[in-house]
C-alpha positions in Angstrom: 9.1 30.3 -56.7 12.0 31.1 -59.9 15.3 30.5 -58.4 17.6 30.7 -61.6 20.8 28.6 -60.7 23.2 30.8 -63.0 24.6 34.0 -62.1 26.3 36.2 -65.2 29.0 38.2 -64.2 28.9 41.4 -65.5 32.6 41.9 -66.1 32.4 45.1 -68.2 33.9 48.7 -67.6 31.3 50.7 -69.3 27.6 50.9 -68.8 26.1 50.9 -72.6 28.1 47.5 -72.2 25.7 46.7 -69.3 22.8 47.8 -71.0 23.3 45.9 -73.9 23.5 42.6 -72.1 20.8 43.2 -69.7 18.2 44.0 -72.4 19.1 40.8 -73.9 18.6 38.6 -70.9 15.7 37.4 -68.8 15.6 37.4 -65.1 13.7 34.0 -65.1 17.2 32.5 -66.4 19.7 34.0 -64.7 20.8 36.3 -61.4 23.4 39.0 -62.6 26.8 39.8 -60.6 27.8 43.4 -60.2 32.0 43.3 -59.5 34.6 45.5 -58.3 35.1 47.2 -61.5 31.5 48.3 -62.2 30.7 49.4 -58.8 34.0 51.4 -58.2 33.1 53.1 -61.7 29.5 54.1 -61.0 28.7 52.9 -57.7 25.0 52.2 -56.6 23.6 53.5 -59.9 24.7 50.2 -61.5 22.8 48.1 -59.2 19.8 50.0 -59.8 19.8 49.5 -63.5 19.9 46.3 -63.2 17.2 46.0 -60.4 14.8 48.1 -62.6 15.1 45.5 -65.2 13.8 42.7 -62.8 17.3 40.9 -61.7 18.5 40.1 -58.8 21.8 41.2 -57.7 25.1 39.4 -56.2 27.3 42.2 -55.2 30.5 40.8 -55.5 32.8 43.1 -53.4 34.6 40.9 -51.1 34.6 42.9 -48.1 37.8 42.4 -45.9 38.8 44.9 -43.2 38.4 45.4 -39.5 35.4 44.0 -37.9 33.7 47.3 -37.5 34.8 48.7 -41.1 33.5 45.4 -42.8 30.3 45.2 -40.9 29.6 49.0 -41.8 30.2 48.3 -45.3 28.1 45.3 -45.2 25.1 47.2 -43.8 25.3 49.9 -46.7 25.5 46.9 -49.5 22.5 45.4 -47.7 20.6 48.7 -47.9 20.9 48.9 -51.6 18.3 45.8 -51.6 20.4 43.3 -53.0 20.2 39.8 -53.2 23.6 38.6 -51.9 26.9 40.1 -50.9 30.5 38.8 -49.7 33.1 39.0 -47.5 36.7 37.6 -47.3 36.7 34.5 -44.6 40.3 35.2 -44.1 39.0 38.3 -42.2 38.6 36.1 -39.7 35.9 34.9 -37.2 35.1 38.4 -35.3 34.7 40.2 -38.9 32.1 37.2 -39.5 30.1 37.7 -36.9 30.1 41.5 -37.1 29.1 41.0 -40.9 26.5 38.8 -40.2 24.9 41.0 -37.4 24.7 43.7 -39.7 23.2 42.6 -42.7 21.0 40.8 -40.2 19.9 44.4 -38.7 19.0 45.7 -42.3 17.1 42.4 -43.0 15.3 42.7 -40.1 14.3 46.5 -40.5 13.6 46.7 -44.1 11.9 43.1 -44.1 14.5 42.1 -46.7 16.7 38.7 -47.3 19.7 39.8 -48.5 22.2 36.5 -48.3 25.7 36.8 -46.6 28.3 34.8 -48.1 32.4 34.6 -48.0 35.0 33.4 -50.0 37.5 31.0 -49.0 40.1 30.4 -51.6 39.9 32.4 -54.8 39.4 29.9 -57.8 42.5 31.6 -59.6 44.7 30.4 -56.8 46.6 27.1 -57.0 48.6 25.3 -54.0 51.7 27.2 -54.6 50.3 30.4 -54.6 48.8 30.2 -51.3 51.8 28.7 -49.6 53.7 31.8 -50.9 51.5 33.8 -48.7 51.8 31.8 -45.9 49.2 29.3 -46.1 50.6 25.8 -45.3 47.4 23.7 -45.9 46.1 22.2 -48.8 43.8 24.1 -50.7 40.7 21.4 -50.0 42.0 21.7 -46.1 42.2 25.5 -46.1 38.6 25.9 -48.0 37.5 23.2 -45.5 38.8 25.5 -42.3 37.4 28.8 -43.7 33.9 27.1 -44.8 33.7 25.8 -40.9 34.3 29.4 -39.8 31.6 30.8 -42.1 29.1 28.4 -41.4 29.3 29.0 -37.5 29.2 32.5 -37.6 25.8 31.6 -39.5 26.3 32.9 -42.9 24.2 31.6 -45.7 27.0 30.2 -47.5 30.4 30.6 -49.2 32.3 31.1 -52.5 34.1 28.0 -53.2 35.3 26.0 -56.4 33.1 23.2 -57.5 35.9 20.8 -56.9 35.3 21.6 -53.2 31.8 21.8 -53.3 31.0 17.5 -52.9 33.1 17.9 -49.5 31.5 20.9 -48.1 28.1 19.9 -49.1 28.3 16.6 -46.9 29.7 18.2 -44.1 27.5 21.3 -44.1 24.2 20.4 -45.4 21.6 21.1 -48.2 20.8 24.2 -46.7 24.3 25.9 -46.8 24.8 27.8 -50.0 27.5 27.2 -52.3 28.2 29.8 -55.3 31.0 28.4 -57.4 32.7 30.7 -59.9 35.4 29.1 -62.5 32.4 27.6 -64.1 33.6 27.1 -68.1 31.1 25.2 -70.3 33.0 22.2 -72.1 35.5 23.6 -74.9 35.4 27.0 -73.3 38.3 29.0 -72.7 40.0 28.8 -68.9 41.3 32.4 -68.9 42.9 32.9 -65.5 40.6 30.4 -63.7 42.8 27.4 -62.3 40.3 25.1 -60.7 37.5 25.5 -63.5 34.6 22.7 -63.9 31.9 22.7 -66.3 28.1 23.6 -65.3 27.1 19.8 -64.9 29.9 19.2 -63.0 29.1 21.6 -60.8 25.7 21.0 -60.1 26.6 17.1 -60.0 29.2 17.9 -57.0 26.7 20.1 -55.3 26.8 23.6 -56.3 24.3 26.0 -55.5 24.6 29.0 -57.9 27.0 28.9 -60.8 28.8 32.2 -61.4 29.3 32.6 -65.4 31.0 35.0 -67.5 32.7 35.4 -70.3 31.0 32.2 -72.0 27.9 33.9 -71.8 28.7 37.9 -71.5 31.4 37.6 -74.6 28.9 35.3 -76.7 27.1 36.1 -79.9 24.2 34.9 -78.9 24.3 35.3 -75.0 20.5 34.3 -74.5 21.2 30.9 -76.5 24.2 30.0 -74.4 22.4 30.8 -71.2 19.5 28.6 -72.2 21.7 25.9 -73.2 23.3 25.7 -69.9 20.4 25.9 -67.8 18.9 23.0 -70.1 22.3 21.0 -69.4 22.0 21.3 -65.5 18.4 20.8 -65.4 18.4 17.5 -67.1 
């Protein structure tokens, strides 16, 4: 079964750019991530557009609300038939439990398998920033706490920095998905990422899937860059 490790982030604000990129990529080489900007502008049609081209979709909306509201949002997202959705682990145990139950109900009724993962600490944050919002633990400790909460709720995995995956993999085993944004090929600009690593380092540390945006989407030849990254992490 084809299981590409690269998730290409469709960080665009228009459908023309999405269509142009999607037509140049291959579902055998990557999955695609639809985030807040695209989904807010175009809604489910952008998910359908990508799925019609054969791509599995990570719907990255990071739900974070009271348990009932988040559960309903997860149910609606799962009904789109996407491969993966996410919530914020900082929403707490009850919210995570309700989200798991909602996704399971759709998976059971629709005979689908939407994965549910939780965001731990955003890869754009550094220690000073999380302390300013009242999180006094170290980033590693805070990520570990939120990952355990997600694991205990039966979620499929977490979003984290690849700098944290080695410890999380050792703690939660091989089946727990570790989805890592902030991936930058050697020499690429960091942009707004503060805890970035290379694709090879990420896989070596235990990442299940690598979220990569601009290094691929803004490349002159996206398929070549994508192919090169896939080759590097398969060695």
